[in-house]
C-alpha positions as CSV (number, residue, x, y, z in Angstrom):
1,X,3.7,5.6,-18.9
2,X,2.6,3.4,-21.7
3,X,-1.2,3.6,-21.9
4,X,-1.4,1.3,-24.9
5,X,-0.8,-1.8,-22.7
6,X,-3.3,-4.7,-22.5
7,X,-4.8,-5.8,-19.3
8,X,-3.0,-9.1,-19.4
9,X,0.4,-7.3,-19.9
10,X,-0.4,-5.0,-17.0
11,X,-1.3,-8.0,-14.8
12,X,1.9,-9.7,-15.7
13,X,4.0,-6.7,-14.8
14,X,2.2,-6.3,-11.5
15,X,2.9,-9.9,-10.6
16,X,6.5,-9.4,-11.5
17,X,6.7,-6.4,-9.2
18,X,4.9,-8.2,-6.4
19,X,7.2,-11.2,-6.6
20,X,10.3,-8.9,-6.1
21,X,8.9,-7.4,-2.9
22,X,9.8,-8.8,0.4
23,X,7.1,-10.8,2.2
24,X,5.1,-9.1,4.9
25,X,4.3,-10.8,8.2
26,X,0.9,-10.5,9.9
27,X,2.7,-8.7,12.8
28,X,4.2,-6.1,10.4
29,X,0.8,-5.5,8.7
30,X,-0.9,-5.0,12.1
31,X,1.8,-2.6,13.2
32,X,1.4,-0.6,10.0
33,X,-2.4,-0.5,10.4
34,X,-2.1,0.7,14.0
35,X,0.4,3.4,13.0
36,X,-1.9,4.7,10.2
37,X,-4.9,4.6,12.6
38,X,-3.0,6.7,15.1
39,X,-1.7,9.1,12.5
40,X,-5.3,9.6,11.2
41,X,-6.4,10.5,14.7
42,X,-3.7,13.1,15.0
43,X,-4.6,14.6,11.6
44,X,-8.3,14.9,12.6
45,X,-7.3,16.6,15.9
46,X,-5.2,19.1,14.0
47,X,-8.0,20.0,11.6
48,X,-10.5,20.6,14.4
49,X,-8.3,22.8,16.6
């Protein structure tokens, strides 16, 4: 990784990467949040018991 990169260059690279990603719908985001919430509950139960 190139650590000698300016903030503006890093921001430009990030925007390029984001523009290449497929768009996410609100339904997809909600489903992902619910999945992570449920997985988190399972992990907490495993640690307790």
